[in-house]
Structures are given as structure tokens and as C-alpha cells.
mmCIF entry with sequence, helices, sheets and N, C-alpha, C, O atoms, coordinates in Angstrom:
data_MODEL
# 
_entry.id   MODEL 
# 
_entity.id                         1 
_entity.type                       polymer 
_entity.pdbx_number_of_molecules   1 
# 
_entity_poly.entity_id                      1 
_entity_poly.type                           'polypeptide(L)' 
_entity_poly.nstd_linkage                   no 
_entity_poly.nstd_monomer                   no 
_entity_poly.pdbx_seq_one_letter_code       MVIIEWLLNGKRSREVVSLRQAKHRRLQLEAFGAVIYWSERI 
_entity_poly.pdbx_seq_one_letter_code_can   MVIIEWLLNGKRSREVVSLRQAKHRRLQLEAFGAVIYWSERI 
_entity_poly.pdbx_strand_id                 A 
# 
loop_
_entity_poly_seq.entity_id 
_entity_poly_seq.num 
_entity_poly_seq.mon_id 
_entity_poly_seq.hetero 
1 1  MET n 
1 2  VAL n 
1 3  ILE n 
1 4  ILE n 
1 5  GLU n 
1 6  TRP n 
1 7  LEU n 
1 8  LEU n 
1 9  ASN n 
1 10 GLY n 
1 11 LYS n 
1 12 ARG n 
1 13 SER n 
1 14 ARG n 
1 15 GLU n 
1 16 VAL n 
1 17 VAL n 
1 18 SER n 
1 19 LEU n 
1 20 ARG n 
1 21 GLN n 
1 22 ALA n 
1 23 LYS n 
1 24 HIS n 
1 25 ARG n 
1 26 ARG n 
1 27 LEU n 
1 28 GLN n 
1 29 LEU n 
1 30 GLU n 
1 31 ALA n 
1 32 PHE n 
1 33 GLY n 
1 34 ALA n 
1 35 VAL n 
1 36 ILE n 
1 37 TYR n 
1 38 TRP n 
1 39 SER n 
1 40 GLU n 
1 41 ARG n 
1 42 ILE n 
# 
_struct_asym.id          A 
_struct_asym.entity_id   1 
# 
_struct_conf.conf_type_id            HELX_P 
_struct_conf.id                      HELX_P1 
_struct_conf.pdbx_PDB_helix_id       AA1 
_struct_conf.beg_label_comp_id       LEU 
_struct_conf.beg_label_asym_id       A 
_struct_conf.beg_label_seq_id        19 
_struct_conf.pdbx_beg_PDB_ins_code   ? 
_struct_conf.end_label_comp_id       ALA 
_struct_conf.end_label_asym_id       A 
_struct_conf.end_label_seq_id        31 
_struct_conf.pdbx_end_PDB_ins_code   ? 
_struct_conf.beg_auth_comp_id        LEU 
_struct_conf.beg_auth_asym_id        A 
_struct_conf.beg_auth_seq_id         19 
_struct_conf.end_auth_comp_id        ALA 
_struct_conf.end_auth_asym_id        A 
_struct_conf.end_auth_seq_id         31 
_struct_conf.pdbx_PDB_helix_class    1 
_struct_conf.details                 ? 
_struct_conf.pdbx_PDB_helix_length   13 
# 
_struct_conf_type.id          HELX_P 
_struct_conf_type.criteria    ? 
_struct_conf_type.reference   ? 
# 
_struct_sheet.id               AA1 
_struct_sheet.type             ? 
_struct_sheet.number_strands   3 
_struct_sheet.details          ? 
# 
loop_
_struct_sheet_order.sheet_id 
_struct_sheet_order.range_id_1 
_struct_sheet_order.range_id_2 
_struct_sheet_order.offset 
_struct_sheet_order.sense 
AA1 1 2 ? anti-parallel 
AA1 2 3 ? anti-parallel 
# 
loop_
_struct_sheet_range.sheet_id 
_struct_sheet_range.id 
_struct_sheet_range.beg_label_comp_id 
_struct_sheet_range.beg_label_asym_id 
_struct_sheet_range.beg_label_seq_id 
_struct_sheet_range.pdbx_beg_PDB_ins_code 
_struct_sheet_range.end_label_comp_id 
_struct_sheet_range.end_label_asym_id 
_struct_sheet_range.end_label_seq_id 
_struct_sheet_range.pdbx_end_PDB_ins_code 
_struct_sheet_range.beg_auth_comp_id 
_struct_sheet_range.beg_auth_asym_id 
_struct_sheet_range.beg_auth_seq_id 
_struct_sheet_range.end_auth_comp_id 
_struct_sheet_range.end_auth_asym_id 
_struct_sheet_range.end_auth_seq_id 
AA1 1 LYS A 11 ? VAL A 17 ? LYS A 11 VAL A 17 
AA1 2 VAL A 2  ? LEU A 8  ? VAL A 2  LEU A 8  
AA1 3 VAL A 35 ? ARG A 41 ? VAL A 35 ARG A 41 
# 
loop_
_atom_site.group_PDB 
_atom_site.id 
_atom_site.type_symbol 
_atom_site.label_atom_id 
_atom_site.label_alt_id 
_atom_site.label_comp_id 
_atom_site.label_asym_id 
_atom_site.label_entity_id 
_atom_site.label_seq_id 
_atom_site.pdbx_PDB_ins_code 
_atom_site.Cartn_x 
_atom_site.Cartn_y 
_atom_site.Cartn_z 
_atom_site.occupancy 
_atom_site.B_iso_or_equiv 
_atom_site.pdbx_formal_charge 
_atom_site.auth_seq_id 
_atom_site.auth_comp_id 
_atom_site.auth_asym_id 
_atom_site.auth_atom_id 
_atom_site.pdbx_PDB_model_num 
ATOM 1   N N  . MET A 1 1  ? 22.152 -6.838  -18.909 1.00 0.00 ? 1  MET A N  1 
ATOM 2   C CA . MET A 1 1  ? 21.182 -5.868  -18.613 1.00 0.00 ? 1  MET A CA 1 
ATOM 3   C C  . MET A 1 1  ? 20.782 -5.877  -17.167 1.00 0.00 ? 1  MET A C  1 
ATOM 4   O O  . MET A 1 1  ? 20.823 -6.879  -16.453 1.00 0.00 ? 1  MET A O  1 
ATOM 5   N N  . VAL A 1 2  ? 20.362 -4.591  -16.763 1.00 0.00 ? 2  VAL A N  1 
ATOM 6   C CA . VAL A 1 2  ? 19.900 -4.434  -15.457 1.00 0.00 ? 2  VAL A CA 1 
ATOM 7   C C  . VAL A 1 2  ? 18.451 -3.672  -15.318 1.00 0.00 ? 2  VAL A C  1 
ATOM 8   O O  . VAL A 1 2  ? 18.207 -2.631  -15.928 1.00 0.00 ? 2  VAL A O  1 
ATOM 9   N N  . ILE A 1 3  ? 17.683 -4.207  -14.593 1.00 0.00 ? 3  ILE A N  1 
ATOM 10  C CA . ILE A 1 3  ? 16.462 -3.521  -14.326 1.00 0.00 ? 3  ILE A CA 1 
ATOM 11  C C  . ILE A 1 3  ? 16.701 -2.660  -13.060 1.00 0.00 ? 3  ILE A C  1 
ATOM 12  O O  . ILE A 1 3  ? 17.200 -3.127  -12.036 1.00 0.00 ? 3  ILE A O  1 
ATOM 13  N N  . ILE A 1 4  ? 16.278 -1.265  -13.210 1.00 0.00 ? 4  ILE A N  1 
ATOM 14  C CA . ILE A 1 4  ? 16.313 -0.330  -12.202 1.00 0.00 ? 4  ILE A CA 1 
ATOM 15  C C  . ILE A 1 4  ? 15.023 0.130   -11.811 1.00 0.00 ? 4  ILE A C  1 
ATOM 16  O O  . ILE A 1 4  ? 14.386 0.709   -12.691 1.00 0.00 ? 4  ILE A O  1 
ATOM 17  N N  . GLU A 1 5  ? 14.499 0.005   -10.702 1.00 0.00 ? 5  GLU A N  1 
ATOM 18  C CA . GLU A 1 5  ? 13.195 0.652   -10.286 1.00 0.00 ? 5  GLU A CA 1 
ATOM 19  C C  . GLU A 1 5  ? 13.457 1.783   -9.295  1.00 0.00 ? 5  GLU A C  1 
ATOM 20  O O  . GLU A 1 5  ? 14.407 1.743   -8.513  1.00 0.00 ? 5  GLU A O  1 
ATOM 21  N N  . TRP A 1 6  ? 12.609 2.770   -9.350  1.00 0.00 ? 6  TRP A N  1 
ATOM 22  C CA . TRP A 1 6  ? 12.846 3.972   -8.351  1.00 0.00 ? 6  TRP A CA 1 
ATOM 23  C C  . TRP A 1 6  ? 11.481 4.729   -8.162  1.00 0.00 ? 6  TRP A C  1 
ATOM 24  O O  . TRP A 1 6  ? 10.480 4.597   -8.867  1.00 0.00 ? 6  TRP A O  1 
ATOM 25  N N  . LEU A 1 7  ? 11.629 5.488   -7.150  1.00 0.00 ? 7  LEU A N  1 
ATOM 26  C CA . LEU A 1 7  ? 10.492 6.366   -6.736  1.00 0.00 ? 7  LEU A CA 1 
ATOM 27  C C  . LEU A 1 7  ? 10.981 7.818   -6.827  1.00 0.00 ? 7  LEU A C  1 
ATOM 28  O O  . LEU A 1 7  ? 11.992 8.218   -6.250  1.00 0.00 ? 7  LEU A O  1 
ATOM 29  N N  . LEU A 1 8  ? 10.178 8.583   -7.603  1.00 0.00 ? 8  LEU A N  1 
ATOM 30  C CA . LEU A 1 8  ? 10.607 10.028  -7.758  1.00 0.00 ? 8  LEU A CA 1 
ATOM 31  C C  . LEU A 1 8  ? 9.332  10.812  -7.831  1.00 0.00 ? 8  LEU A C  1 
ATOM 32  O O  . LEU A 1 8  ? 8.482  10.590  -8.693  1.00 0.00 ? 8  LEU A O  1 
ATOM 33  N N  . ASN A 1 9  ? 9.204  11.839  -6.803  1.00 0.00 ? 9  ASN A N  1 
ATOM 34  C CA . ASN A 1 9  ? 7.940  12.694  -6.825  1.00 0.00 ? 9  ASN A CA 1 
ATOM 35  C C  . ASN A 1 9  ? 6.734  11.867  -6.665  1.00 0.00 ? 9  ASN A C  1 
ATOM 36  O O  . ASN A 1 9  ? 5.703  12.178  -7.262  1.00 0.00 ? 9  ASN A O  1 
ATOM 37  N N  . GLY A 1 10 ? 6.794  10.754  -5.839  1.00 0.00 ? 10 GLY A N  1 
ATOM 38  C CA . GLY A 1 10 ? 5.595  10.024  -5.727  1.00 0.00 ? 10 GLY A CA 1 
ATOM 39  C C  . GLY A 1 10 ? 5.205  8.983   -6.819  1.00 0.00 ? 10 GLY A C  1 
ATOM 40  O O  . GLY A 1 10 ? 4.244  8.230   -6.660  1.00 0.00 ? 10 GLY A O  1 
ATOM 41  N N  . LYS A 1 11 ? 5.975  8.968   -7.918  1.00 0.00 ? 11 LYS A N  1 
ATOM 42  C CA . LYS A 1 11 ? 5.828  8.079   -9.016  1.00 0.00 ? 11 LYS A CA 1 
ATOM 43  C C  . LYS A 1 11 ? 6.779  7.011   -9.103  1.00 0.00 ? 11 LYS A C  1 
ATOM 44  O O  . LYS A 1 11 ? 7.969  7.317   -9.039  1.00 0.00 ? 11 LYS A O  1 
ATOM 45  N N  . ARG A 1 12 ? 6.453  5.802   -9.239  1.00 0.00 ? 12 ARG A N  1 
ATOM 46  C CA . ARG A 1 12 ? 7.318  4.761   -9.394  1.00 0.00 ? 12 ARG A CA 1 
ATOM 47  C C  . ARG A 1 12 ? 7.659  4.519   -10.928 1.00 0.00 ? 12 ARG A C  1 
ATOM 48  O O  . ARG A 1 12 ? 6.744  4.555   -11.751 1.00 0.00 ? 12 ARG A O  1 
ATOM 49  N N  . SER A 1 13 ? 8.903  4.285   -11.297 1.00 0.00 ? 13 SER A N  1 
ATOM 50  C CA . SER A 1 13 ? 9.348  4.118   -12.625 1.00 0.00 ? 13 SER A CA 1 
ATOM 51  C C  . SER A 1 13 ? 10.263 2.921   -12.712 1.00 0.00 ? 13 SER A C  1 
ATOM 52  O O  . SER A 1 13 ? 10.821 2.508   -11.695 1.00 0.00 ? 13 SER A O  1 
ATOM 53  N N  . ARG A 1 14 ? 10.438 2.355   -13.877 1.00 0.00 ? 14 ARG A N  1 
ATOM 54  C CA . ARG A 1 14 ? 11.200 1.261   -14.092 1.00 0.00 ? 14 ARG A CA 1 
ATOM 55  C C  . ARG A 1 14 ? 11.823 1.403   -15.433 1.00 0.00 ? 14 ARG A C  1 
ATOM 56  O O  . ARG A 1 14 ? 11.192 1.901   -16.365 1.00 0.00 ? 14 ARG A O  1 
ATOM 57  N N  . GLU A 1 15 ? 13.190 0.929   -15.574 1.00 0.00 ? 15 GLU A N  1 
ATOM 58  C CA . GLU A 1 15 ? 13.908 1.108   -16.678 1.00 0.00 ? 15 GLU A CA 1 
ATOM 59  C C  . GLU A 1 15 ? 14.977 -0.069  -16.818 1.00 0.00 ? 15 GLU A C  1 
ATOM 60  O O  . GLU A 1 15 ? 15.566 -0.536  -15.843 1.00 0.00 ? 15 GLU A O  1 
ATOM 61  N N  . VAL A 1 16 ? 15.168 -0.504  -18.145 1.00 0.00 ? 16 VAL A N  1 
ATOM 62  C CA . VAL A 1 16 ? 16.153 -1.571  -18.287 1.00 0.00 ? 16 VAL A CA 1 
ATOM 63  C C  . VAL A 1 16 ? 17.288 -0.883  -19.124 1.00 0.00 ? 16 VAL A C  1 
ATOM 64  O O  . VAL A 1 16 ? 17.098 -0.285  -20.184 1.00 0.00 ? 16 VAL A O  1 
ATOM 65  N N  . VAL A 1 17 ? 18.499 -1.055  -18.493 1.00 0.00 ? 17 VAL A N  1 
ATOM 66  C CA . VAL A 1 17 ? 19.623 -0.446  -19.088 1.00 0.00 ? 17 VAL A CA 1 
ATOM 67  C C  . VAL A 1 17 ? 20.795 -1.551  -19.148 1.00 0.00 ? 17 VAL A C  1 
ATOM 68  O O  . VAL A 1 17 ? 20.704 -2.606  -18.522 1.00 0.00 ? 17 VAL A O  1 
ATOM 69  N N  . SER A 1 18 ? 21.874 -1.230  -19.933 1.00 0.00 ? 18 SER A N  1 
ATOM 70  C CA . SER A 1 18 ? 22.863 -2.172  -19.926 1.00 0.00 ? 18 SER A CA 1 
ATOM 71  C C  . SER A 1 18 ? 23.685 -2.110  -18.620 1.00 0.00 ? 18 SER A C  1 
ATOM 72  O O  . SER A 1 18 ? 23.688 -1.115  -17.896 1.00 0.00 ? 18 SER A O  1 
ATOM 73  N N  . LEU A 1 19 ? 24.380 -3.236  -18.367 1.00 0.00 ? 19 LEU A N  1 
ATOM 74  C CA . LEU A 1 19 ? 25.241 -3.268  -17.256 1.00 0.00 ? 19 LEU A CA 1 
ATOM 75  C C  . LEU A 1 19 ? 26.237 -2.118  -17.182 1.00 0.00 ? 19 LEU A C  1 
ATOM 76  O O  . LEU A 1 19 ? 26.481 -1.590  -16.097 1.00 0.00 ? 19 LEU A O  1 
ATOM 77  N N  . ARG A 1 20 ? 26.797 -1.733  -18.269 1.00 0.00 ? 20 ARG A N  1 
ATOM 78  C CA . ARG A 1 20 ? 27.721 -0.736  -18.401 1.00 0.00 ? 20 ARG A CA 1 
ATOM 79  C C  . ARG A 1 20 ? 27.132 0.613   -18.043 1.00 0.00 ? 20 ARG A C  1 
ATOM 80  O O  . ARG A 1 20 ? 27.869 1.443   -17.510 1.00 0.00 ? 20 ARG A O  1 
ATOM 81  N N  . GLN A 1 21 ? 25.842 0.904   -18.296 1.00 0.00 ? 21 GLN A N  1 
ATOM 82  C CA . GLN A 1 21 ? 25.301 2.111   -18.106 1.00 0.00 ? 21 GLN A CA 1 
ATOM 83  C C  . GLN A 1 21 ? 24.569 2.149   -16.721 1.00 0.00 ? 21 GLN A C  1 
ATOM 84  O O  . GLN A 1 21 ? 24.151 3.228   -16.302 1.00 0.00 ? 21 GLN A O  1 
ATOM 85  N N  . ALA A 1 22 ? 24.416 1.078   -16.052 1.00 0.00 ? 22 ALA A N  1 
ATOM 86  C CA . ALA A 1 22 ? 23.597 0.996   -14.751 1.00 0.00 ? 22 ALA A CA 1 
ATOM 87  C C  . ALA A 1 22 ? 24.087 1.882   -13.702 1.00 0.00 ? 22 ALA A C  1 
ATOM 88  O O  . ALA A 1 22 ? 23.293 2.645   -13.150 1.00 0.00 ? 22 ALA A O  1 
ATOM 89  N N  . LYS A 1 23 ? 25.416 1.853   -13.346 1.00 0.00 ? 23 LYS A N  1 
ATOM 90  C CA . LYS A 1 23 ? 25.958 2.591   -12.319 1.00 0.00 ? 23 LYS A CA 1 
ATOM 91  C C  . LYS A 1 23 ? 25.730 4.088   -12.547 1.00 0.00 ? 23 LYS A C  1 
ATOM 92  O O  . LYS A 1 23 ? 25.300 4.795   -11.635 1.00 0.00 ? 23 LYS A O  1 
ATOM 93  N N  . HIS A 1 24 ? 26.022 4.581   -13.782 1.00 0.00 ? 24 HIS A N  1 
ATOM 94  C CA . HIS A 1 24 ? 25.899 5.917   -14.088 1.00 0.00 ? 24 HIS A CA 1 
ATOM 95  C C  . HIS A 1 24 ? 24.445 6.379   -14.000 1.00 0.00 ? 24 HIS A C  1 
ATOM 96  O O  . HIS A 1 24 ? 24.170 7.486   -13.537 1.00 0.00 ? 24 HIS A O  1 
ATOM 97  N N  . ARG A 1 25 ? 23.532 5.546   -14.438 1.00 0.00 ? 25 ARG A N  1 
ATOM 98  C CA . ARG A 1 25 ? 22.071 5.899   -14.420 1.00 0.00 ? 25 ARG A CA 1 
ATOM 99  C C  . ARG A 1 25 ? 21.595 5.896   -13.034 1.00 0.00 ? 25 ARG A C  1 
ATOM 100 O O  . ARG A 1 25 ? 20.811 6.768   -12.661 1.00 0.00 ? 25 ARG A O  1 
ATOM 101 N N  . ARG A 1 26 ? 22.004 4.995   -12.257 1.00 0.00 ? 26 ARG A N  1 
ATOM 102 C CA . ARG A 1 26 ? 21.663 5.043   -10.712 1.00 0.00 ? 26 ARG A CA 1 
ATOM 103 C C  . ARG A 1 26 ? 22.003 6.218   -9.985  1.00 0.00 ? 26 ARG A C  1 
ATOM 104 O O  . ARG A 1 26 ? 21.192 6.765   -9.238  1.00 0.00 ? 26 ARG A O  1 
ATOM 105 N N  . LEU A 1 27 ? 23.363 6.707   -10.195 1.00 0.00 ? 27 LEU A N  1 
ATOM 106 C CA . LEU A 1 27 ? 23.768 7.842   -9.640  1.00 0.00 ? 27 LEU A CA 1 
ATOM 107 C C  . LEU A 1 27 ? 23.103 9.080   -10.163 1.00 0.00 ? 27 LEU A C  1 
ATOM 108 O O  . LEU A 1 27 ? 22.938 10.056  -9.432  1.00 0.00 ? 27 LEU A O  1 
ATOM 109 N N  . GLN A 1 28 ? 22.697 9.056   -11.489 1.00 0.00 ? 28 GLN A N  1 
ATOM 110 C CA . GLN A 1 28 ? 21.969 10.141  -12.090 1.00 0.00 ? 28 GLN A CA 1 
ATOM 111 C C  . GLN A 1 28 ? 20.581 10.267  -11.413 1.00 0.00 ? 28 GLN A C  1 
ATOM 112 O O  . GLN A 1 28 ? 20.163 11.369  -11.058 1.00 0.00 ? 28 GLN A O  1 
ATOM 113 N N  . LEU A 1 29 ? 19.934 9.231   -11.255 1.00 0.00 ? 29 LEU A N  1 
ATOM 114 C CA . LEU A 1 29 ? 18.562 9.093   -10.660 1.00 0.00 ? 29 LEU A CA 1 
ATOM 115 C C  . LEU A 1 29 ? 18.625 9.689   -9.194  1.00 0.00 ? 29 LEU A C  1 
ATOM 116 O O  . LEU A 1 29 ? 17.797 10.518  -8.816  1.00 0.00 ? 29 LEU A O  1 
ATOM 117 N N  . GLU A 1 30 ? 19.627 9.235   -8.407  1.00 0.00 ? 30 GLU A N  1 
ATOM 118 C CA . GLU A 1 30 ? 19.862 9.630   -7.111  1.00 0.00 ? 30 GLU A CA 1 
ATOM 119 C C  . GLU A 1 30 ? 20.081 11.143  -7.059  1.00 0.00 ? 30 GLU A C  1 
ATOM 120 O O  . GLU A 1 30 ? 19.558 11.815  -6.170  1.00 0.00 ? 30 GLU A O  1 
ATOM 121 N N  . ALA A 1 31 ? 20.819 11.656  -7.966  1.00 0.00 ? 31 ALA A N  1 
ATOM 122 C CA . ALA A 1 31 ? 21.217 13.087  -7.958  1.00 0.00 ? 31 ALA A CA 1 
ATOM 123 C C  . ALA A 1 31 ? 19.812 13.988  -8.309  1.00 0.00 ? 31 ALA A C  1 
ATOM 124 O O  . ALA A 1 31 ? 19.694 15.166  -7.972  1.00 0.00 ? 31 ALA A O  1 
ATOM 125 N N  . PHE A 1 32 ? 18.878 13.305  -8.970  1.00 0.00 ? 32 PHE A N  1 
ATOM 126 C CA . PHE A 1 32 ? 17.586 13.979  -9.160  1.00 0.00 ? 32 PHE A CA 1 
ATOM 127 C C  . PHE A 1 32 ? 16.733 13.833  -7.978  1.00 0.00 ? 32 PHE A C  1 
ATOM 128 O O  . PHE A 1 32 ? 15.650 14.417  -7.940  1.00 0.00 ? 32 PHE A O  1 
ATOM 129 N N  . GLY A 1 33 ? 17.169 13.039  -6.932  1.00 0.00 ? 33 GLY A N  1 
ATOM 130 C CA . GLY A 1 33 ? 16.326 12.861  -5.630  1.00 0.00 ? 33 GLY A CA 1 
ATOM 131 C C  . GLY A 1 33 ? 15.543 11.632  -5.666  1.00 0.00 ? 33 GLY A C  1 
ATOM 132 O O  . GLY A 1 33 ? 14.711 11.452  -4.776  1.00 0.00 ? 33 GLY A O  1 
ATOM 133 N N  . ALA A 1 34 ? 15.714 10.717  -6.633  1.00 0.00 ? 34 ALA A N  1 
ATOM 134 C CA . ALA A 1 34 ? 14.958 9.552   -6.633  1.00 0.00 ? 34 ALA A CA 1 
ATOM 135 C C  . ALA A 1 34 ? 15.562 8.488   -5.643  1.00 0.00 ? 34 ALA A C  1 
ATOM 136 O O  . ALA A 1 34 ? 16.762 8.366   -5.394  1.00 0.00 ? 34 ALA A O  1 
ATOM 137 N N  . VAL A 1 35 ? 14.532 7.737   -5.120  1.00 0.00 ? 35 VAL A N  1 
ATOM 138 C CA . VAL A 1 35 ? 14.950 6.718   -4.189  1.00 0.00 ? 35 VAL A CA 1 
ATOM 139 C C  . VAL A 1 35 ? 15.015 5.370   -4.917  1.00 0.00 ? 35 VAL A C  1 
ATOM 140 O O  . VAL A 1 35 ? 13.950 4.907   -5.326  1.00 0.00 ? 35 VAL A O  1 
ATOM 141 N N  . ILE A 1 36 ? 16.049 4.754   -5.101  1.00 0.00 ? 36 ILE A N  1 
ATOM 142 C CA . ILE A 1 36 ? 16.297 3.541   -5.862  1.00 0.00 ? 36 ILE A CA 1 
ATOM 143 C C  . ILE A 1 36 ? 15.705 2.397   -4.969  1.00 0.00 ? 36 ILE A C  1 
ATOM 144 O O  . ILE A 1 36 ? 16.250 2.237   -3.877  1.00 0.00 ? 36 ILE A O  1 
ATOM 145 N N  . TYR A 1 37 ? 14.756 1.660   -5.269  1.00 0.00 ? 37 TYR A N  1 
ATOM 146 C CA . TYR A 1 37 ? 14.337 0.520   -4.445  1.00 0.00 ? 37 TYR A CA 1 
ATOM 147 C C  . TYR A 1 37 ? 14.553 -0.784  -4.980  1.00 0.00 ? 37 TYR A C  1 
ATOM 148 O O  . TYR A 1 37 ? 14.323 -1.725  -4.221  1.00 0.00 ? 37 TYR A O  1 
ATOM 149 N N  . TRP A 1 38 ? 14.971 -1.037  -6.196  1.00 0.00 ? 38 TRP A N  1 
ATOM 150 C CA . TRP A 1 38 ? 15.269 -2.298  -6.805  1.00 0.00 ? 38 TRP A CA 1 
ATOM 151 C C  . TRP A 1 38 ? 16.189 -2.146  -7.852  1.00 0.00 ? 38 TRP A C  1 
ATOM 152 O O  . TRP A 1 38 ? 15.999 -1.242  -8.664  1.00 0.00 ? 38 TRP A O  1 
ATOM 153 N N  . SER A 1 39 ? 17.279 -2.983  -7.973  1.00 0.00 ? 39 SER A N  1 
ATOM 154 C CA . SER A 1 39 ? 18.131 -3.054  -8.998  1.00 0.00 ? 39 SER A CA 1 
ATOM 155 C C  . SER A 1 39 ? 18.511 -4.493  -9.218  1.00 0.00 ? 39 SER A C  1 
ATOM 156 O O  . SER A 1 39 ? 19.041 -5.110  -8.294  1.00 0.00 ? 39 SER A O  1 
ATOM 157 N N  . GLU A 1 40 ? 18.280 -5.069  -10.369 1.00 0.00 ? 40 GLU A N  1 
ATOM 158 C CA . GLU A 1 40 ? 18.356 -6.515  -10.489 1.00 0.00 ? 40 GLU A CA 1 
ATOM 159 C C  . GLU A 1 40 ? 19.079 -6.704  -11.926 1.00 0.00 ? 40 GLU A C  1 
ATOM 160 O O  . GLU A 1 40 ? 18.754 -6.076  -12.933 1.00 0.00 ? 40 GLU A O  1 
ATOM 161 N N  . ARG A 1 41 ? 20.016 -7.581  -11.866 1.00 0.00 ? 41 ARG A N  1 
ATOM 162 C CA . ARG A 1 41 ? 20.780 -7.940  -13.136 1.00 0.00 ? 41 ARG A CA 1 
ATOM 163 C C  . ARG A 1 41 ? 19.880 -9.001  -13.849 1.00 0.00 ? 41 ARG A C  1 
ATOM 164 O O  . ARG A 1 41 ? 19.367 -9.905  -13.189 1.00 0.00 ? 41 ARG A O  1 
ATOM 165 N N  . ILE A 1 42 ? 19.698 -8.896  -15.127 1.00 0.00 ? 42 ILE A N  1 
ATOM 166 C CA . ILE A 1 42 ? 18.957 -9.952  -15.643 1.00 0.00 ? 42 ILE A CA 1 
ATOM 167 C C  . ILE A 1 42 ? 19.772 -10.450 -16.920 1.00 0.00 ? 42 ILE A C  1 
ATOM 168 O O  . ILE A 1 42 ? 19.351 -11.391 -17.593 1.00 0.00 ? 42 ILE A O  1 
# 
């Protein structure tokens, strides 16, 4: 599992996703304009 934290439109959010989904989700968030500021494998 991976914790991804990001900033989008002035709002911080956090999500836990599987390792398999993490790269796809990160790219998806960046495409929306989010700034990923933390990604940690748990």
C-alpha cells in the first residue's frame, strides 16, 4: 500500500492506494493539476 498526499485547488488531500495503482493514480492527480508532496510506501 502507498499513501499519496497532494495539494489541489488549495486543498490538501490524502489517499491510500495499492502499490499497483499508485503510479497510475499519481499521474492522474498530476494531470488534474495537483502537486504531489508526499508518497510513502506502507
